[in-house]
C-alpha positions, 0 to 999 in steps of 0.5 A: 862680629861681622869680621868674625862671621866672615873669617870663620864661615870663610865667605862674603855673604855677610857683607852681601846681607848688609850691602843694601841695608847700611847705606840707607841706615847711614843716610837716615842717621844723618838726616835725623841729626840734621832735622834735630839741629835745623828742623824738618823744613830746612832739612827737606833735601836730606829727607829726599836723599834718605827716601831715594836711598831707601827705595834703592835699599828696599828694592835690593833687600827684597830681591836678596830675600827672594833669592834666599840671601838671608837664609842661614843655608845661603852659600857663597857667591859664585865669584867668591868661589873663583877667587878662592881657587885663584889663591889655591893653597895660600890659605893665609893670604886668602884670609888676609884678602878676606879681612882687608878687602871684603870685611874692611874695605867693602864696609867702608865703601858703604859709608863712602857712598853717602858722604855727599849727604854728610858733606851737605850737613853744614850747607843749605839742606833744604831742597834746591828747587828743580835741580834737586828734584831732577837729581832725585828723579834720575836716581829713581829712574836708574833704580827702575831700570836696574830692577827691570834688568835684574828681573829679565835675568832672573826670569831667563835663568828660571826658565832656562834651568826649568827647560834643562830639568824638563829636558826640553829642546832649547833655542836662541838665548836659552841654547846659548846659555846666557841672556842677549835680549831685552836690556842685555841686548844693549850692554852686557851688564845693564844692572851694573851700569845702573848701580854705578850711575845712581851713586854718581847721580846721588853725589850731584846733590852735594855738587849743587851746593859745594861744587865738584868735590871729593865726595865722588870717591864713593861712586869712583870706588864702586866703579872700580869694584864693579869693574873688577867684579865683571872681569871675574864674572866674564871669565867664568861665563866665557869658560862656560858658554861657547858663544860668549866671546862672540857676545863680548865682541858684539856688545859692550860691557857697560856702554849701551849701543844698538849693535846687537839689535842690528846683528839679531835683525840681520840674523833673522833675515838670514833665517828667513831666506833659508 
């Protein structure tokens, strides 16, 4: 069904709709079978892992719903339109890419993200005291920071387009057309950073029981996927906003720094001197 929807509608929105739903669902299924086999007390770590994935999934699902992502009229992601343009008239090649990358690979990736929990099934699945609690708290912390970054971006875009519609004179980031303040003053994609890191953190649950293992493959693939997505996003932003290249020079895409804050402070001092 998913394949037919994505093939016939010719967009990636079907996978987008499942992105925040499938990992928590897989996690809950694994936890359920663990409880059935070992009991609730001996499955406490599994239960905690399902809780944190549901926090992540619930937050993203609600945000996607607010943006109209589950509406029938939901359009294609703007990056997907760019990918389609890159293929040009090669429609068959685009459909093959759509099938292999969007439909098959990304759905497999959503399962790979919870592999650490699956590997733990035959190990000690009770909470390992402070280490497991710290891992869970780190995961939730990253979800919270990601939520803040998304909210800052949404509020900015809402205000920007309202100012454009009302024909109000714009200054600062609103004039530049993109957000450079808040968390976006530290790195260009703070929400992506958190999304990537929280799945590396999730894999640490299995490390405390199995040592460093191959279940990091989910987090690694997600890192690769997001890196490619950022490349496309930034090509689009660079073509739309004249100052974006300067922003790229001043602020790292993923590694947080305070350089942008220093630059803004110097600019403010210059403005005061004028």
